[in-house]
C-alpha positions, -999 to +999 in steps of 0.1 A: +111+095-012+107+056-024+075+054-022+071+090-042+094+082-067+072+042-073+037+064-075+058+087-099+066+056-121+033+042-117+021+071-132+043+075-158+033+041-165+005+044-170+001+073-188+023+056-219-003+027-219-028+051-226-008+071-247-002+036-267-041+034-265-052+069-283-025+054-310-044+020-316-076+038-312-065+062-338-058+037-359-084+014-355-111+046-363-093+053-392-093+014-405-134+014-401-133+053-419-122+035-452-136-004-444-177+015-441-161+035-474-147+008-496-180-016-494-198+000-519-165-001-549-167-042-535-202-045-540-205-027-575-213-057-603-245-069-572-252-027-566-252-023-602-278-052-613-300-040-582-298-002-593-292+001-628-261+019-630-234+026-656-199+034-654-210+073-655-239+067-632-213+049-603-186+078-614-213+106-601-221+081-576-184+087-563-180+117-574-216+131-546-197+117-514-163+132-526-181+166-533-201+162-495-172+156-479-153+185-494-180+206-487-181+192-452-141+195-445-147+232-450-158+232-415-143+202-399-115+221-387-133+249-371-153+218-355-121+197-344-101+233-334-129+240-313-148+211-298-114+191-291-104+161-303-121+136-284-165+150-282-157+157-321-144+128-330-164+105-308-198+122-327-177+118-362-176+085-354-212+081-347-228+095-376-207+082-401-212+041-383-252+048-384-250+063-421-230+026-431-256+013-415-279+032-435-275+018-467-291-016-460-325+008-457-323+021-489-350+015-507-341+039-544-305+051-560-317+084-543-319+076-506-285+053-515-269+088-522-287+102-497-269+078-466-237+081-497-236+115-486-240+118-443-211+089-444-193+113-459-198+143-432-192+124-413-160+105-422-143+138-429-134+145-397-113+116-393-077+127-405-078+163-391-085+143-359-061+122-363-032+145-369-045+171-346-046+142-317-006+136-326+002+165-329-012+181-294-003+144-272+025+130-287+069+150-281+081+154-313+105+125-313+074+103-313+051+117-337+066+109-374+067+072-366+029+074-352+014+097-385+032+066-403+015+044-382-023+063-382-016+066-417-013+032-425-041+021-408-062+027-444-050+003-461-052-025-430-090-016-431-084-020-474-068-048-472-094-067-447-119-057-464-117-071-500-111-107-485-145-109-459-169-086-476-176-099-509-179-136-496-200-121-466-223-105-493-227-137-515-237-155-478-260-131-462-266-097-489-254-070-494-275-052-464-259-074-440-227-063-453-236-028-449-253-035-416-224-053-396-193-031-408-211+001-395-216-013-363-182-016-356-178+021-351-204+019-322-176-008-302-150+015-309-167+044-290-168+019-264-132+023-263-124+061-268-146+082-240-126+064-210-092+068-227-096+101-237-104+114-201-073+099-189-045+117-214-036+152-216-023+177-242+009+182-243+022+208-217+025+240-242+003+229-269-037+246-264-063+214-270-089+242-282-086+275-301-101+300-320-093+296-363-084+328-374-088+319-410-072+349-433-039+344-416-042+302-418-049+313-456-028+338-462+002+312-448+018+298-476+026+265-459-008+260-460-003+258-494+013+241-499-001+213-478-033+221-498-015+214-534+000+187-525-030+173-513-046+181-544-013+161-568-019+129-549-053+126-534-067+120-565-045+091-569-056+072-539-092+079-545-095+068-583-074+035-567-098+031-534-127+035-561-123+021-592-097-007-589-124-039-588-137-029-616-106-028-634-097-057-621-136-072-630-128-055-668-094-060-674-086-100-664-126-109-661-124-112-625-157-117-608-168-109-578-160-138-554-129-134-567-110-098-567-110-090-536-076-111-533-056-082-555-072-060-541-064-070-511-024-077-521-026-036-539-035-021-501-010-045-481+019-031-502+004+003-494+003-005-462+042-012-458+049+020-478+027+037-447+045+018-420+081+017-440+077+057-449+077+072-417+115+060-410+129+077-440+136+111-431+146+108-393+174+082-410+180+115-434+178+138-409+210+115-387+231+115-415+234+154-416+205+164-439+186+199-434+150+198-426+146+203-455+164+182-476+158+154-455+121+160-465+124+166-498+144+139-512+121+118-492+093+127-514+111+125-538+121+085-535+087+080-532+076+104-561+099+083-585+091+049-575+049+052-582+060+054-614+060+016-617+020+017-621+024+023-656+033-017-661-001-026-641-015-020-679+013-036-697+009-074-680-018-102-690-011-114-652-034-100-628-014-105-592+020-091-613-009-066-623-019-059-584+015-058-576+026-028-599-003-008-591+004-023-554+039-003-555+025+026-570+003+029-536+033+020-512+045+054-529+016+070-521+016+064-492+056+071-483+048+102-501+013+114-477+029+103-444+055+127-456+031+161-464+011+151-430+050+145-411+058+181-435+026+198-422+035+185-385+072+202-379+059+233-399+026+246-390+011+256-354-001+231-335-032+250-331-041+258-364-030+216-374-067+204-376-078+230-401-049+233-424-053+192-430-085+197-431-081+227-461-058+197-477-084+177-472-106+196-494-081+199-522-078+166-524-119+154-523-121+182-551-089+165-573-104+130-565-139+142-576-124+150-611-108+125-614-135+099-607-158+117-631-128+114-658-123+075-652-159+072-662-159+094-686-125+081-704-140+046-696-175+054-716-156+073-743-137+037-757-100+057-742-096+027-714-078+031-682-049+043-699-052+078-697-058+077-661-027+062-650-004+089-674-022+111-646-016+095-621+023+085-627+030+121-628+017+135-601+040+133-571+065+145-590+044+177-604+028+176-561+069+181-549+073+203-581+051+225-561+055+221-523+096+234-531+080+264-552+056+271-525+080+268-496+116+265-511+130+264-471+110+239-448+119+250-414+102+238-382+076+258-367+091+265-330 
């Protein structure tokens, strides 16, 4: 009996380590997703000179990426739910890593755009696959914290990338920057395949399931997630795509220096993602209902976003970075609560599909924001109107959620 008990304990330890490794791989995969896409924004001055872009041209390039991702996301939920996380995520990261490296081969704007489109299609799988994995492999008590950690990953990628890529590109050229960042995904794959062979879904959850689109699209919970993402993701895409230009334009910082304020912004965003996963269970522990705890958490972060507006009132770039960083701190807190809400109220069998619908909405609103920013800058209106939209977006999102689903209830 003792031998059997020891064997069982050993199996439990191995299973626990595999789960930890899974969360680490999801974290790293999501970080690489944002490393590859952020390189373009950081190299904007160099690429602008090489390709002769205006602000509107640059906005169109970003909008093309967003539209391609949104179009791909229409099929991503089906892709992940039908193939399963292991195969779907593995294929996706191979595609987007190859596309990232292909930027270095671009000899014209058209070829550059083609590489961005393929990159967008591959990267669109990351979030739905990651949240699907958390939903089917992790018990409910661990899920919210794990989602917070996974949601931190884009910020870590966005902290490291501006510190390393601009000086690397200055030393070795912009093409080398795309080749090196793209190749990291293939290293990740070497760990992904053996890890996923050693992990099994929770006993009551199917890894693969048919997608019933009519049932999903008629469910108010689907639209609560989609609407919240539409209101808030536009802020994230604006900051990710335009902040290097903001610091270059507003404070005269060149490519070699602007990485530091960007790193500060995403460091604060990372802190938001890490800490936000704990607020909801704290409120539950104090006796709040699921509905009240989730919405009070969202309200806290929605009000905190208002700090972003102060970035336009200072002449100090570091202080501006802190104000914008607190805005992204709050964005990540709100975003973690959207994902946590989805994991709580959406059936696991359609989780990836619902998250994909939300990502489509977020990408389309991000496209509109990116295009609006380019128009606002070329029209002489500056960044003021864009920051104003950012400040009220989260309060609007919370109001929409409450209107669509007045009482959030755990899915059995």
